[in-house]
C-alpha positions in Angstrom: -13.0 1.1 8.4 -16.2 3.1 9.0 -14.1 6.0 10.5 -11.9 6.0 7.4 -14.9 5.9 5.1 -16.6 8.8 6.9 -13.4 11.0 6.5 -12.9 9.8 2.9 -16.5 10.6 1.9 -16.1 14.1 3.6 -13.0 14.5 1.4 -10.8 14.6 4.5 -8.2 12.5 2.9 -5.5 13.2 5.5 -8.1 12.2 8.2 -8.9 9.0 6.4 -5.3 7.7 6.3 -4.9 6.7 9.9 -8.1 4.7 10.4 -7.8 3.1 6.9 -4.1 2.2 7.7 -5.2 0.7 11.0 -8.0 -1.3 9.3 -5.5 -2.6 6.7 -3.0 -3.7 9.3 -5.8 -5.5 11.2 -7.0 -7.1 8.0 -3.5 -8.3 7.1 -3.2 -10.0 10.5 -6.7 -11.4 10.7 -8.6 -11.3 7.3 -12.4 -10.8 7.8 -13.5 -8.4 5.2 -15.4 -9.6 2.1 -13.8 -9.0 -1.3 -15.8 -5.8 -2.0 -15.0 -4.2 1.4 -11.3 -5.2 1.1 -11.1 -3.6 -2.4 -12.7 -0.5 -1.0 -10.2 -0.4 1.9 -7.1 -0.7 -0.4 -8.5 1.7 -3.0 -9.5 4.4 -0.5 -6.3 4.2 1.4 -4.2 4.5 -1.7 -6.4 7.3 -3.0 -6.2 9.1 0.3 -2.4 8.9 0.2 -2.5 10.1 -3.4 -4.8 13.1 -2.7 -2.4 14.2 0.1 0.6 14.0 -2.3 2.1 10.9 -0.7 2.6 9.0 -3.9 5.2 6.6 -2.4 2.7 5.2 0.1 -0.1 5.2 -2.5 2.1 3.1 -4.7 3.0 0.7 -1.8 -0.7 0.1 -0.9 -1.6 -0.6 -4.5 1.4 -2.9 -5.0 0.1 -4.8 -1.9 -3.4 -4.9 -3.4 -2.1 -6.2 -6.7 -0.1 -8.9 -4.9 -3.3 -10.2 -3.3 -5.7 -9.7 -6.3 -3.9 -9.0 -9.6 -7.2 -9.3 -11.5 -8.9 -6.3 -9.9 -8.9 -3.5 -12.4 -9.2 -0.5 -10.1 -5.8 -1.3 -8.6 -4.2 -0.8 -12.0 -6.3 2.3 -12.7 -5.1 3.9 -9.5 -1.5 3.0 -10.3 -2.0 4.6 -13.7 -3.3 7.7 -11.9 -0.2 7.8 -9.7 2.0 7.7 -12.8 -0.2 10.4 -14.3 0.3 12.7 -11.3 4.1 12.1 -11.8 3.8 13.1 -15.5 4.7 9.6 -16.7 2.6 9.1 -19.8 4.0 5.7 -20.9 3.4 4.0 -17.6 0.0 5.6 -17.2 -1.0 4.1 -20.6 0.5 0.8 -19.6 -1.4 0.5 -16.3 -4.6 1.9 -17.9 -4.4 -1.0 -20.5 -4.1 -3.4 -17.6 -7.2 -1.9 -16.0 -9.1 -2.3 -19.2 -7.8 -5.8 -19.7 -9.3 -6.8 -16.3 -12.4 -4.6 -16.6 -14.7 -7.7 -16.4 -13.6 -8.2 -12.8 -15.2 -5.0 -11.5 -17.7 -5.4 -8.7 -21.3 -5.2 -9.6 -22.3 -1.5 -10.1 -18.6 -0.4 -10.3 -17.2 1.3 -13.5 -13.8 2.5 -14.6 -13.5 6.2 -14.5 -12.9 8.0 -17.9 -9.2 8.7 -18.1 -9.9 11.5 -20.6 -11.7 13.5 -17.9 -9.7 12.3 -14.9 -7.5 15.1 -13.5 -4.7 12.7 -12.7 -4.1 12.6 -16.5 -4.5 16.3 -17.1 -0.9 16.7 -18.2 -1.7 14.4 -21.1 -4.9 16.2 -22.2 -3.4 17.5 -25.4 -1.4 14.3 -26.1 -2.7 12.6 -29.2 -0.8 9.4 -28.2 -2.7 9.3 -24.9 -6.1 10.1 -26.5 -5.6 7.4 -29.1 -4.4 4.8 -26.6 -7.5 5.4 -24.4 -9.8 5.3 -27.4 -8.3 2.0 -28.4 -8.7 0.5 -24.9 -12.3 1.7 -24.8 -13.1 0.0 -28.1 -11.4 -3.2 -27.1 -13.3 -3.5 -23.8 
């Protein structure tokens, strides 16, 4: 976990994948991490895959995370980002709405990023539909 974190913080996303993947495999066999560290592990492994263009594995890691903790909003946010990178506006909006729906379950000190400034959604930056949907989510949360 610490090796993956060091690479991730250094923005060496390719270098973070192998140690994070090993840590997740160990955790699946013998769970020991507290909830915050487990969320970090799943988030950072999925983000590392996403940053290297491996959206298939990013999606698989997030699906696993959701299967174990469907109330954690960052899993939905990351899934929205994956759809954003694929240019899928409707699924991005759907998963962003799920993230905002579960926003109260963020860990202390954690915040949802702003979708309007997140590069994962840059292909929707001129979409009034996207902007209005995000504004509505922000107002409701």
